[in-house]
One Martini backbone bead per residue (centre of mass of N, CA, C, O) as a GRO file, in nm:
protein
  334
    1MET     BB    1  -0.535   1.518   1.930
    2ASP     BB    2  -0.662   1.231   1.875
    3LYS     BB    3  -0.746   0.923   1.995
    4TYR     BB    4  -0.565   0.761   1.808
    5GLN     BB    5  -0.305   0.922   1.859
    6GLN     BB    6  -0.304   0.875   2.165
    7SER     BB    7  -0.276   0.565   2.141
    8LEU     BB    8  -0.001   0.563   2.005
    9VAL     BB    9   0.151   0.702   2.234
   10GLY     BB   10   0.077   0.501   2.456
   11ASP     BB   11   0.209   0.252   2.321
   12PHE     BB   12   0.495   0.357   2.300
   13PHE     BB   13   0.536   0.411   2.622
   14SER     BB   14   0.467   0.119   2.729
   15GLU     BB   15   0.764   0.001   2.659
   16THR     BB   16   0.876   0.255   2.857
   17PRO     BB   17   0.918   0.292   3.155
   18GLY     BB   18   0.927   0.642   3.261
   19LEU     BB   19   0.821   0.743   2.995
   20SER     BB   20   0.742   1.055   2.815
   21PRO     BB   21   0.672   1.335   2.655
   22ALA     BB   22   0.805   1.515   2.870
   23VAL     BB   23   1.083   1.373   2.867
   24CYS     BB   24   1.138   1.424   2.566
   25HIS     BB   25   1.132   1.731   2.590
   26GLN     BB   26   1.375   1.744   2.779
   27ILE     BB   27   1.580   1.617   2.591
   28CYS     BB   28   1.571   1.832   2.376
   29THR     BB   29   1.671   2.062   2.549
   30GLU     BB   30   1.941   1.934   2.633
   31LEU     BB   31   2.057   1.886   2.338
   32LEU     BB   32   2.029   2.212   2.260
   33SER     BB   33   2.174   2.394   2.475
   34SER     BB   34   2.462   2.432   2.326
   35SER     BB   35   2.312   2.583   2.054
   36VAL     BB   36   2.175   2.792   2.244
   37PRO     BB   37   2.135   3.087   2.332
   38LEU     BB   38   2.129   3.283   2.586
   39GLY     BB   39   1.775   3.331   2.657
   40VAL     BB   40   1.667   3.117   2.462
   41ALA     BB   41   1.391   2.965   2.381
   42VAL     BB   42   1.251   2.631   2.404
   43LYS     BB   43   1.010   2.484   2.195
   44VAL     BB   44   0.791   2.207   2.277
   45GLU     BB   45   0.589   1.988   2.053
   46PRO     BB   46   0.374   1.791   1.929
   47VAL     BB   47   0.274   1.639   1.675
   48ASP     BB   48  -0.028   1.570   1.519
   49PHE     BB   49   0.120   1.319   1.362
   50GLN     BB   50   0.164   0.995   1.452
   51GLY     BB   51   0.342   0.717   1.469
   52SER     BB   52   0.375   0.368   1.550
   53LEU     BB   53   0.728   0.388   1.593
   54SER     BB   54   0.694   0.686   1.725
   55TYR     BB   55   0.812   1.005   1.852
   56SER     BB   56   0.713   1.348   1.783
   57CYS     BB   57   0.860   1.688   1.755
   58PHE     BB   58   0.862   2.016   1.794
   59VAL     BB   59   1.143   2.260   1.750
   60ASP     BB   60   1.211   2.580   1.875
   61VAL     BB   61   1.534   2.783   1.819
   62SER     BB   62   1.433   3.083   1.833
   63ASP     BB   63   1.334   3.386   1.934
   64ASP     BB   64   1.053   3.349   1.742
   65CYS     BB   65   0.999   3.051   1.671
   66GLY     BB   66   1.085   3.003   1.342
   67GLU     BB   67   1.289   2.764   1.389
   68ARG     BB   68   1.252   2.433   1.281
   69LYS     BB   69   1.236   2.107   1.426
   70ILE     BB   70   1.269   1.752   1.423
   71MET     BB   71   1.201   1.514   1.684
   72GLN     BB   72   1.287   1.169   1.729
   73PHE     BB   73   1.160   0.864   1.880
   74ARG     BB   74   1.313   0.528   1.924
   75HIS     BB   75   1.355   0.192   1.982
   76SER     BB   76   1.479   0.172   1.703
   77GLU     BB   77   1.683   0.197   1.456
   78PHE     BB   78   1.766   0.418   1.199
   79ASP     BB   79   1.839   0.436   0.851
   80THR     BB   80   2.046   0.686   0.751
   81SER     BB   81   2.174   0.577   0.488
   82SER     BB   82   1.911   0.564   0.322
   83ASN     BB   83   1.839   0.861   0.354
   84SER     BB   84   2.097   0.978   0.220
   85LYS     BB   85   2.050   0.844  -0.054
   86ALA     BB   86   1.772   0.973  -0.108
   87HIS     BB   87   1.869   1.270  -0.095
   88SER     BB   88   2.070   1.242  -0.344
   89ILE     BB   89   1.831   1.168  -0.548
   90PHE     BB   90   1.563   1.362  -0.451
   91GLY     BB   91   1.633   1.570  -0.247
   92ILE     BB   92   1.441   1.796  -0.058
   93ILE     BB   93   1.206   1.572  -0.006
   94VAL     BB   94   1.456   1.447   0.168
   95PRO     BB   95   1.524   1.485   0.474
   96PRO     BB   96   1.777   1.505   0.673
   97VAL     BB   97   1.924   1.272   0.911
   98LYS     BB   98   2.015   1.289   1.262
   99TYR     BB   99   2.205   1.139   1.504
  100LEU     BB  100   2.187   1.175   1.884
  101GLY     BB  101   2.137   0.904   2.017
  102TYR     BB  102   2.118   0.741   2.340
  103HIS     BB  103   1.820   0.817   2.545
  104ARG     BB  104   1.656   0.663   2.790
  105GLY     BB  105   1.587   0.416   2.573
  106LEU     BB  106   1.633   0.608   2.313
  107HIS     BB  107   1.629   0.702   1.987
  108VAL     BB  108   1.768   1.005   1.840
  109TYR     BB  109   1.632   1.248   1.604
  110THR     BB  110   1.702   1.486   1.340
  111SER     BB  111   1.524   1.741   1.142
  112SER     BB  112   1.396   1.926   0.917
  113TYR     BB  113   1.147   2.131   0.846
  114ARG     BB  114   0.827   2.072   0.681
  115LEU     BB  115   0.592   2.163   0.507
  116GLY     BB  116   0.298   2.020   0.584
  117CYS     BB  117   0.097   1.721   0.550
  118PRO     BB  118  -0.026   1.439   0.573
  119TYR     BB  119  -0.211   1.296   0.326
  120ILE     BB  120  -0.414   1.144   0.505
  121GLN     BB  121  -0.539   1.400   0.624
  122LEU     BB  122  -0.659   1.522   0.362
  123LEU     BB  123  -0.842   1.266   0.299
  124GLN     BB  124  -0.993   1.294   0.609
  125ARG     BB  125  -1.150   1.529   0.576
  126PRO     BB  126  -1.470   1.648   0.623
  127GLU     BB  127  -1.471   1.797   0.328
  128GLY     BB  128  -1.281   1.611   0.185
  129GLU     BB  129  -1.111   1.579  -0.074
  130PRO     BB  130  -0.912   1.709  -0.271
  131PRO     BB  131  -0.872   1.854  -0.540
  132VAL     BB  132  -0.788   1.733  -0.841
  133SER     BB  133  -0.552   1.922  -0.899
  134HIS     BB  134  -0.400   1.838  -0.636
  135ARG     BB  135  -0.382   1.530  -0.690
  136ILE     BB  136  -0.221   1.556  -0.948
  137GLN     BB  137   0.023   1.694  -0.816
  138THR     BB  138   0.091   1.467  -0.623
  139ALA     BB  139   0.132   1.242  -0.832
  140THR     BB  140   0.359   1.381  -1.008
  141ASP     BB  141   0.558   1.419  -0.773
  142LEU     BB  142   0.569   1.112  -0.678
  143SER     BB  143   0.688   0.978  -0.936
  144LEU     BB  144   0.986   1.025  -0.872
  145VAL     BB  145   1.018   0.789  -0.647
  146PHE     BB  146   0.984   0.547  -0.859
  147VAL     BB  147   1.211   0.637  -1.114
  148GLN     BB  148   1.438   0.773  -0.993
  149GLY     BB  149   1.769   0.669  -1.029
  150LEU     BB  150   1.867   0.482  -1.240
  151CYS     BB  151   2.044   0.166  -1.220
  152PHE     BB  152   2.254  -0.012  -1.451
  153ASP     BB  153   2.478  -0.068  -1.214
  154ASP     BB  154   2.419  -0.353  -0.979
  155SER     BB  155   2.675  -0.521  -0.871
  156GLN     BB  156   2.663  -0.461  -0.559
  157THR     BB  157   2.322  -0.465  -0.557
  158LYS     BB  158   2.128  -0.746  -0.592
  159PRO     BB  159   1.843  -0.854  -0.636
  160PRO     BB  160   1.647  -1.091  -0.633
  161THR     BB  161   1.522  -1.309  -0.818
  162ALA     BB  162   1.224  -1.383  -0.950
  163ASN     BB  163   1.228  -1.694  -0.905
  164SER     BB  164   1.299  -1.691  -0.604
  165THR     BB  165   1.048  -1.531  -0.517
  166VAL     BB  166   0.833  -1.720  -0.627
  167SER     BB  167   0.908  -1.964  -0.454
  168SER     BB  168   0.840  -1.826  -0.182
  169LEU     BB  169   0.545  -1.754  -0.252
  170ARG     BB  170   0.436  -2.042  -0.296
  171THR     BB  171   0.482  -2.136  -0.008
  172ALA     BB  172   0.303  -1.918   0.133
  173ILE     BB  173   0.029  -1.976  -0.022
  174THR     BB  174  -0.034  -2.271   0.076
  175SER     BB  175  -0.133  -2.146   0.374
  176LEU     BB  176  -0.368  -2.006   0.261
  177GLU     BB  177  -0.708  -1.871   0.327
  178CYS     BB  178  -0.856  -1.863   0.018
  179ASP     BB  179  -1.028  -1.821  -0.241
  180VAL     BB  180  -1.053  -1.925  -0.562
  181LYS     BB  181  -1.018  -1.650  -0.701
  182CYS     BB  182  -0.753  -1.570  -0.564
  183LYS     BB  183  -0.587  -1.816  -0.642
  184ALA     BB  184  -0.605  -1.770  -0.949
  185LEU     BB  185  -0.472  -1.493  -0.953
  186LEU     BB  186  -0.202  -1.582  -0.828
  187ASP     BB  187  -0.124  -1.792  -1.039
  188ARG     BB  188  -0.122  -1.600  -1.289
  189ALA     BB  189   0.090  -1.407  -1.177
  190LEU     BB  190   0.318  -1.612  -1.136
  191PHE     BB  191   0.327  -1.707  -1.428
  192ALA     BB  192   0.397  -1.431  -1.559
  193ILE     BB  193   0.657  -1.387  -1.405
  194GLN     BB  194   0.808  -1.655  -1.474
  195ARG     BB  195   0.789  -1.621  -1.789
  196ASN     BB  196   0.930  -1.304  -1.731
  197ALA     BB  197   1.194  -1.293  -1.552
  198ALA     BB  198   1.410  -1.163  -1.739
  199LEU     BB  199   1.279  -0.884  -1.754
  200ILE     BB  200   1.306  -0.814  -1.459
  201ASP     BB  201   1.623  -0.871  -1.428
  202SER     BB  202   1.685  -0.630  -1.656
  203LEU     BB  203   1.622  -0.416  -1.478
  204PRO     BB  204   1.666  -0.146  -1.326
  205THR     BB  205   1.741   0.029  -1.040
  206VAL     BB  206   1.602   0.139  -0.728
  207LEU     BB  207   1.516   0.324  -0.456
  208ALA     BB  208   1.296   0.157  -0.232
  209HIS     BB  209   1.026   0.218  -0.075
  210GLU     BB  210   0.857   0.026   0.183
  211ASP     BB  211   0.616   0.270   0.274
  212LEU     BB  212   0.429   0.443   0.035
  213THR     BB  213   0.216   0.595   0.207
  214PRO     BB  214   0.009   0.861   0.316
  215PHE     BB  215   0.186   0.877   0.587
  216ASN     BB  216   0.491   0.939   0.421
  217TYR     BB  217   0.368   1.219   0.304
  218LEU     BB  218   0.393   1.560   0.231
  219VAL     BB  219   0.146   1.824   0.193
  220GLU     BB  220   0.028   2.107   0.037
  221PRO     BB  221  -0.293   2.202   0.077
  222SER     BB  222  -0.318   2.446  -0.154
  223THR     BB  223  -0.164   2.248  -0.402
  224GLY     BB  224  -0.034   1.934  -0.361
  225ARG     BB  225   0.249   1.948  -0.284
  226VAL     BB  226   0.534   1.786  -0.234
  227THR     BB  227   0.758   1.821   0.056
  228ALA     BB  228   0.775   1.513   0.170
  229VAL     BB  229   0.969   1.205   0.224
  230LEU     BB  230   0.945   0.955   0.457
  231ASP     BB  231   1.079   0.678   0.591
  232TRP     BB  232   1.374   0.515   0.473
  233ASP     BB  233   1.368   0.267   0.624
  234GLY     BB  234   1.494  -0.008   0.437
  235ALA     BB  235   1.587   0.091   0.181
  236THR     BB  236   1.625  -0.064  -0.143
  237PRO     BB  237   1.729  -0.218  -0.413
  238LYS     BB  238   1.510  -0.233  -0.696
  239ARG     BB  239   1.319  -0.296  -0.930
  240VAL     BB  240   1.157  -0.123  -1.132
  241GLY     BB  241   0.819  -0.124  -0.984
  242HIS     BB  242   0.808  -0.280  -0.712
  243ASN     BB  243   0.650  -0.012  -0.553
  244LEU     BB  244   0.400   0.080  -0.745
  245HIS     BB  245   0.149  -0.012  -0.567
  246PHE     BB  246   0.136   0.260  -0.396
  247ALA     BB  247  -0.016   0.439  -0.612
  248VAL     BB  248  -0.313   0.360  -0.549
  249HIS     BB  249  -0.352   0.583  -0.318
  250LEU     BB  250  -0.412   0.812  -0.548
  251PHE     BB  251  -0.702   0.654  -0.662
  252GLY     BB  252  -0.783   0.549  -0.358
  253CYS     BB  253  -0.949   0.325  -0.116
  254ILE     BB  254  -0.984   0.150   0.181
  255THR     BB  255  -1.243  -0.061   0.294
  256LEU     BB  256  -1.456  -0.284   0.441
  257ASP     BB  257  -1.533  -0.374   0.123
  258GLY     BB  258  -1.264  -0.260   0.006
  259TRP     BB  259  -1.203  -0.123  -0.284
  260GLU     BB  260  -1.210   0.244  -0.374
  261ASP     BB  261  -1.265   0.458  -0.613
  262TYR     BB  262  -1.224   0.743  -0.740
  263PRO     BB  263  -1.403   0.924  -0.969
  264GLU     BB  264  -1.099   1.048  -1.073
  265ARG     BB  265  -0.899   0.827  -1.148
  266GLU     BB  266  -0.830   0.854  -1.451
  267SER     BB  267  -0.704   1.142  -1.451
  268ILE     BB  268  -0.483   1.086  -1.238
  269GLU     BB  269  -0.351   0.833  -1.368
  270SER     BB  270  -0.274   0.960  -1.639
  271GLU     BB  271  -0.081   1.176  -1.519
  272PHE     BB  272   0.104   0.980  -1.381
  273ARG     BB  273   0.193   0.818  -1.633
  274SER     BB  274   0.311   1.056  -1.786
  275SER     BB  275   0.528   1.123  -1.576
  276ILE     BB  276   0.676   0.856  -1.585
  277CYS     BB  277   0.753   0.871  -1.886
  278GLU     BB  278   0.915   1.131  -1.871
  279ARG     BB  279   1.128   1.027  -1.669
  280LEU     BB  280   1.228   0.793  -1.839
  281SER     BB  281   1.313   0.949  -2.092
  282ALA     BB  282   1.521   1.135  -1.938
  283GLN     BB  283   1.692   0.844  -1.879
  284GLY     BB  284   1.691   0.678  -2.177
  285ILE     BB  285   1.415   0.563  -2.246
  286GLU     BB  286   1.268   0.431  -2.544
  287ASP     BB  287   1.099   0.163  -2.498
  288LEU     BB  288   0.822   0.208  -2.325
  289ALA     BB  289   0.630  -0.032  -2.364
  290SER     BB  290   0.829  -0.256  -2.275
  291PHE     BB  291   0.909  -0.129  -2.003
  292LEU     BB  292   0.624  -0.116  -1.875
  293PHE     BB  293   0.581  -0.421  -1.872
  294SER     BB  294   0.815  -0.491  -1.690
  295MET     BB  295   0.716  -0.314  -1.459
  296GLU     BB  296   0.450  -0.468  -1.409
  297LEU     BB  297   0.585  -0.726  -1.318
  298SER     BB  298   0.738  -0.595  -1.082
  299GLN     BB  299   0.480  -0.498  -0.941
  300ALA     BB  300   0.352  -0.776  -0.895
  301LEU     BB  301   0.581  -0.882  -0.720
  302GLY     BB  302   0.559  -0.654  -0.498
  303LEU     BB  303   0.268  -0.704  -0.423
  304LEU     BB  304   0.302  -0.994  -0.314
  305GLU     BB  305   0.525  -0.933  -0.107
  306TYR     BB  306   0.337  -0.740   0.060
  307TYR     BB  307   0.043  -0.916   0.090
  308VAL     BB  308   0.085  -1.213   0.163
  309PRO     BB  309   0.177  -1.181   0.464
  310ARG     BB  310  -0.094  -1.019   0.547
  311MET     BB  311  -0.284  -1.288   0.499
  312GLU     BB  312  -0.222  -1.479   0.740
  313ASN     BB  313  -0.401  -1.266   0.953
  314ASP     BB  314  -0.685  -1.235   0.770
  315LYS     BB  315  -0.980  -1.259   0.917
  316ALA     BB  316  -1.153  -1.033   0.750
  317GLY     BB  317  -1.038  -1.013   0.436
  318LEU     BB  318  -0.913  -0.738   0.338
  319TRP     BB  319  -0.651  -0.806   0.187
  320GLU     BB  320  -0.788  -0.985  -0.020
  321LYS     BB  321  -0.974  -0.774  -0.147
  322PHE     BB  322  -0.751  -0.589  -0.233
  323LEU     BB  323  -0.581  -0.783  -0.406
  324VAL     BB  324  -0.796  -0.866  -0.610
  325THR     BB  325  -0.828  -0.586  -0.735
  326LEU     BB  326  -0.526  -0.550  -0.827
  327LEU     BB  327  -0.504  -0.810  -0.999
  328GLN     BB  328  -0.744  -0.739  -1.204
  329ARG     BB  329  -0.558  -0.483  -1.332
  330LEU     BB  330  -0.389  -0.650  -1.489
  331SER     BB  331  -0.330  -0.695  -1.815
  332TRP     BB  332  -0.384  -1.026  -1.818
  333GLU     BB  333  -0.698  -0.965  -1.704
  334LYS     BB  334  -0.829  -0.807  -1.971
   0.00000   0.00000   0.00000
């Protein structure tokens, strides 16, 4: 575990005096003792890549330590209902999560182990990013999560209207300190969204992951296959395309100077778009050109909802640089 990961673990346990990784490992053993045969050892060790809001560990519960589970500790509760819904829609790439109760000040969860490592780890390897063929595989696999499970009858849970969201965004933007170029891009995006609000509101819904960054999906290093998409806490029905801005992490990365495309962006993005179209067609979407334009409007709205709040305390201006690059790529800016 590197220094950054160690600092995340330290920050997590600083909120709960008296707890530590060792205590969590003991809790794992205690919780599993009733289901493990007498004489079978339980091996517990921290996962290599920790999140900022939890502490996770591997637990081997068989004679040869071959059967693995993940056990996770959180300060706040995880929405297992959203995870169950995602599992029913997307299948095996969303591991089921079971709540084991509140123990010593922490909520405890377990899920089955999935091979693979967080995609961010592969992107940050000393030897460089994965081969293009692997990244295309990752992109086409992940396209499933953006558009699968279109719900045309969303009478039970309707997202806010586009106009109401635009109104809230305009209020938030008035307090931002950003340059003239960014303000102009924001104004044009809001104008395009508001002028076509009916198109957005007529789109079917999907269960939208709220933080689909490379930290939250696992990839098989030798092939690029997505093996798991994690952390569905807070996922809600949104108009399809609303969280599509997360796909940009498949085509480049953010640096201290702003956004930087991978040299192979075009080929990866082309395959990703083709996969999106195939999945939409398979679900009965016929006029793809019109549907994709409506999705782009929904994407722009989701983009602003995600980044505008982050710009409020953006002293270094990184979120602004990032947002400017993404807004410039919208079709009405070309």
